[in-house]
C-alpha positions in Angstrom: 0.0 -0.1 -0.1 1.2 3.6 -1.1 1.5 6.2 1.5 -1.6 8.2 2.3 -2.0 11.4 0.1 -1.7 15.0 2.2 -4.8 17.0 2.6 -3.3 19.5 0.1 -3.5 17.3 -2.7 -7.2 17.6 -2.6 -10.0 19.9 -3.3 -11.0 19.8 0.5 -7.0 20.6 1.5 -7.1 23.8 -1.2 -10.1 24.9 0.7 -8.3 24.7 4.0 -5.3 26.4 2.7 -7.5 29.3 1.6 -9.4 29.6 4.7 -6.1 29.3 6.7 -4.7 32.5 4.7 -7.8 34.2 5.3 -7.5 33.6 9.0 -3.9 35.1 9.0 -4.8 37.8 6.7 -7.7 38.7 8.9 -6.2 38.6 12.3 -2.9 40.4 11.1 -5.4 43.2 9.8 -7.3 43.2 13.3 -3.9 43.4 15.4 -2.9 46.2 12.8 -6.0 48.2 13.3 -5.5 48.0 16.9 -2.0 49.0 16.7 -2.3 51.8 14.2 -5.3 53.5 16.3 -3.5 53.2 19.4 -0.4 55.3 17.8 -2.7 58.0 16.4 -4.7 58.3 19.5 -8.1 56.4 18.7 -8.2 54.6 21.7 -11.9 53.4 21.5 -11.1 52.0 17.7 -8.4 50.3 19.1 -10.0 48.6 21.5 -12.4 47.6 19.2 -9.9 46.3 17.0 -8.1 44.3 19.9 -11.4 42.4 21.4 -12.0 41.3 17.8 -8.5 39.9 17.0 -8.8 36.7 19.5 -12.1 36.0 17.7 -10.1 35.9 14.5 -7.7 33.7 15.9 -10.4 31.2 17.4 -11.6 30.5 13.7 -8.2 28.7 13.3 -9.3 26.3 15.3 -12.3 25.5 13.3 -9.8 24.8 10.5 -7.6 22.8 12.4 -11.1 20.6 13.0 -12.0 20.7 9.5 -14.8 23.1 9.7 -13.8 25.5 7.0 -17.4 27.2 6.6 -17.9 27.8 10.2 -14.4 29.4 10.4 -15.3 31.8 7.3 -18.5 32.4 8.6 -17.1 33.5 11.9 -14.6 35.7 10.1 -17.4 37.5 8.3 -19.4 38.2 11.3 -16.5 39.4 13.2 -15.6 41.8 10.5 -19.3 43.0 10.2 -19.5 44.1 13.7 -16.1 45.8 13.7 -16.9 47.6 10.4 -20.3 48.6 12.4 -18.7 50.1 15.4 -15.8 51.8 13.4 -18.5 53.7 11.2 -20.4 54.6 14.2 -17.2 56.1 15.8 -15.7 57.3 12.8 -15.9 61.2 11.9 -16.3 60.6 8.6 -20.1 58.8 8.9 -21.0 55.9 6.9 -20.5 56.9 3.2 -17.6 55.8 0.9 -16.0 53.8 3.7 -19.1 51.5 4.5 -19.6 50.7 0.9 -15.8 49.7 0.7 -15.9 47.8 3.9 -19.4 45.9 3.7 -18.6 45.4 -0.1 -15.4 43.5 1.0 -16.9 41.3 3.7 -20.1 40.5 1.3 -17.7 39.3 -1.6 -15.8 37.6 0.6 -18.7 35.4 1.9 -20.1 35.4 -1.7 -16.7 33.3 -2.8 -16.3 31.2 -0.1 -19.7 30.3 1.6 -22.4 28.0 0.8 -25.7 29.6 -0.6 -27.5 29.4 2.8 -24.7 30.6 4.8 -24.0 33.4 2.3 -27.5 34.6 2.6 -27.3 34.7 6.6 -24.1 37.2 6.3 -25.8 39.3 3.5 -28.8 39.7 6.0 -26.4 40.2 8.9 -24.7 43.0 6.7 -28.0 44.9 5.7 -29.1 44.6 9.4 -25.8 46.0 10.8 -25.3 48.7 7.9 -28.9 49.8 8.6 -28.5 50.3 12.3 -25.3 52.2 11.1 -27.2 54.7 8.7 -30.0 55.1 11.0 -27.6 56.0 14.0 -26.0 58.4 11.9 -28.9 60.2 10.4 -30.5 60.5 13.8 -27.4 61.9 15.3 -25.9 59.2 17.4 -22.6 59.0 15.9 -19.6 61.0 15.8 -19.8 61.6 12.3 -19.1 65.4 11.2 -21.3 65.2 8.0 -24.5 63.9 9.2 -26.2 66.3 7.3 -24.9 64.5 4.1 -26.6 61.4 5.4 -30.2 60.5 4.2 -32.5 57.7 2.9 -31.0 58.3 -0.7 -27.3 57.1 0.2 -28.9 54.4 2.1 -30.4 53.0 -1.1 -27.3 53.9 -3.2 -25.7 52.1 -0.6 -28.0 49.1 -0.8 -27.7 49.1 -4.5 -23.8 48.8 -4.7 -23.8 46.2 -2.1 -26.3 44.3 -4.0 -24.1 44.8 -7.2 -21.1 43.1 -5.2 -23.5 40.1 -3.9 -24.8 39.4 -7.2 -21.2 39.6 -9.0 -19.6 37.5 -6.4 -22.4 34.9 -6.1 -22.9 34.8 -9.7 -19.4 34.0 -10.4 -19.6 31.0 -7.8 -22.9 29.5 -9.0 -21.5 29.5 -12.2 -17.5 28.3 -11.3 -19.2 25.5 -9.0 -21.3 24.4 -12.2 -18.3 23.9 -14.1 -15.7 22.7 -11.3 -18.3 20.5 -9.3 -17.8 17.7 -11.9 -13.9 18.2 -11.6 -14.0 18.1 -8.0 -16.1 15.0 -7.7 -14.0 13.6 -10.1 -10.9 14.1 -7.8 -12.6 12.7 -4.9 -14.8 9.9 -6.3 -14.2 6.6 -7.9 -15.7 6.7 -11.4 -16.6 3.0 -11.3 -18.5 2.8 -8.1 -19.3 6.5 -6.8 -17.6 5.8 -3.6 -14.6 8.0 -2.3 -11.6 7.1 -4.1 -8.0 6.3 -2.4 -6.7 10.0 -2.4 -10.1 11.3 -0.7 -10.5 8.3 1.6 -6.8 9.0 3.1 -7.5 12.7 3.4 -11.3 12.0 5.2 -9.8 9.0 7.3 -6.9 11.3 8.6 -9.2 13.9 9.7 -11.6 11.5 11.3 -8.8 10.1 13.4 -7.5 13.2 14.3 -10.9 14.2 16.0 -11.1 10.8 17.4 -7.7 11.0 19.3 -8.6 13.9 21.8 -11.5 12.1 23.1 -10.3 8.5 23.6 -13.2 7.3 20.9 -12.5 4.1 19.0 -12.9 3.2 15.3 -12.4 0.1 13.2 -10.6 0.1 9.9 -11.7 -2.8 7.5 -9.9 -3.6 4.3 -11.8 -5.9 2.2 -9.9 -7.5 -1.0 -12.1 -9.1 -3.9 -10.8 -12.5 -4.3 -9.2 -13.3 -8.0 -11.3 -10.4 -9.5 -8.5 -9.8 -12.2 -9.5 -13.5 -13.5 -13.0 -12.7 -13.0 -12.4 -9.4 -15.1 -11.0 -11.5 -17.8 -13.8 -14.1 -17.8 -17.0 -11.7 -17.8 -15.4 -8.4 -19.6 -14.5 -4.9 -18.3 -18.3 -4.0 -18.7 -19.8 -6.7 -16.7 -16.7 -6.4 -14.1 -17.7 -2.7 -13.6 -21.1 -3.9 -13.0 -20.0 -6.4 -10.4 -17.8 -3.8 -8.8 -21.0 -1.2 -8.4 -22.8 -4.3 -6.8 -20.0 -5.1 -4.3 -20.1 -1.0 -3.7 -23.5 -0.9 -3.0 -23.6 -3.9 -0.7 -20.7 -2.6 1.2 -22.1 0.6 2.0 -25.5 -0.6 2.9 -23.5 -2.9 5.5 -21.4 -0.4 6.6 -23.6 2.8 6.5 -23.2 5.9 7.7 -19.3 5.1 8.1 -16.7 6.3 5.5 -16.5 3.8 2.6 -14.1 4.0 -0.4 -12.6 2.1 -3.2 -8.8 2.4 -2.6 -7.5 -0.2 -5.5 -8.4 -2.3 -8.4 -10.0 -4.8 -6.1 -9.8 -3.3 -2.8 -12.2 -1.6 -0.7 -11.8 0.2 2.9 -14.4 1.4 5.6 -13.6 3.3 8.6 -16.3 2.9 11.0 -16.3 5.2 14.3 -17.9 4.5 17.6 -17.4 1.1 17.3 -16.2 -0.8 20.5 -13.6 -3.1 20.5 -15.8 -6.0 21.4 -17.9 -5.3 18.4 -15.2 -4.6 16.0 -15.2 -8.5 14.7 -19.1 -8.4 14.5 -18.9 -5.5 12.4 -16.1 -6.6 10.0 -18.2 -10.2 9.8 -21.1 -8.1 8.7 -19.2 -6.3 6.2 -17.2 -9.6 5.0 -20.7 -11.3 4.4 -22.2 -8.4 2.3 -19.3 -8.3 -0.1 -19.5 -12.2 -0.5 -22.1 -12.9 -3.0 -23.4 -14.5 -6.3 -24.8 -12.5 -9.2 -25.3 -12.9 -12.9 -23.9 -16.6 -12.8 -20.7 -15.2 -11.3 -19.4 -16.1 -7.6 -17.6 -13.0 -6.1 -15.7 -14.1 -2.7 -13.8 -11.5 -0.7 -11.0 -11.7 1.7 -11.1 -9.1 5.0 -8.7 -7.8 7.4 -9.5 -5.2 10.1 -7.6 -3.2 12.8 -8.9 -1.2 15.8 -8.0 2.2 16.8 -6.4 3.0 18.9 -5.9 -0.6 20.6 -3.9 -2.0 17.0 -2.7 1.7 16.2 -3.0 5.5 17.0 -2.5 6.7 13.6 -3.5 6.5 9.9 -0.5 4.9 8.2 -0.2 2.5 11.4 -3.6 1.5 11.3 -3.3 0.6 7.7 -0.5 -1.4 8.1 -2.2 -3.5 11.0 -5.2 -3.8 8.6 -3.0 -5.1 5.6 -1.3 -7.7 8.1 -4.7 -9.0 9.3 -5.8 -8.9 5.4 -2.5 -11.0 4.6 -3.6 -13.5 7.6 -6.9 -13.9 5.7 -5.3 -15.0 2.6 -4.2 -18.2 4.6 -5.9 -21.6 3.5 -7.3 -21.9 6.9 -8.4 -18.5 7.8 -11.8 -18.5 6.2 -11.0 -15.5 4.0 -11.3 -13.4 7.4 -8.3 -11.8 9.3 -8.5 -10.5 12.7 -5.5 -8.0 14.3 -3.2 -9.6 16.5 -4.0 -9.2 20.2 -2.3 -6.5 21.9 -2.2 -5.0 25.3 
């Protein structure tokens, strides 16, 4: 078995990289804002930026846990609140600065958030901007140009923000339509529709990292279709692909809702979480039975090996090696095509 791919090699890894960059840039901007305003004597603005900076840093925790969208959503809401408070305290009021600041946030959200989350951020920005404009018009801000703030300016602001939102979101919707198939092709196995090898390694590594601090358990199951290359030659490639799809369907039904993948020509993998150590054998047996079947005059037999997390291994690579060792035992004549991990204390 080859080395697992790194998250950076996948679309999800690329998104995580983009989000990490966004977190770093926003956090640096907030710290810089606090420093600059402190130097020029704008203490209240400095305090606002300083209080917001830790919230920007906390978004990094979401990224580390694999929750990219909550991280972006948190950044957008933090920036919206900061922009609103700065506009209320800004002597220049809520004119061009408001359009630039809110426009940047809504464009950022349009490009990186899902549709529902983007709508939520857009609604929050409209609400925050409305509060800022009303406060300015009623004289509750420090603006020195309140007389120039009115309903017409607010309508103009909404129109320009709407253009930002429509252009940004429209570009994303078009891009998703063209790139979605490419993304699925990079993570899905074309014959079975399951996760492919690269996607499985990325997702499995993330799952194990999430489980490790909580001392939760999991089981990694490797399934090898016996003599599938010979079957491929006998029935032909098209019929063999049908057998693979049937095996994948049975595997998914037996292992649902856990992570399933095709990681080789005739090899499947399942990573099941929250499976107790004493229940791992029964779960693996269920998967083995599901992928041993007769159809269209072909008898498909499978060999299976499994390993338990963290009893047999505490990392993805070592867990794969333990499962591979059990799979090798399943190939012995007296093993009944079923391999268990070596007992460890």
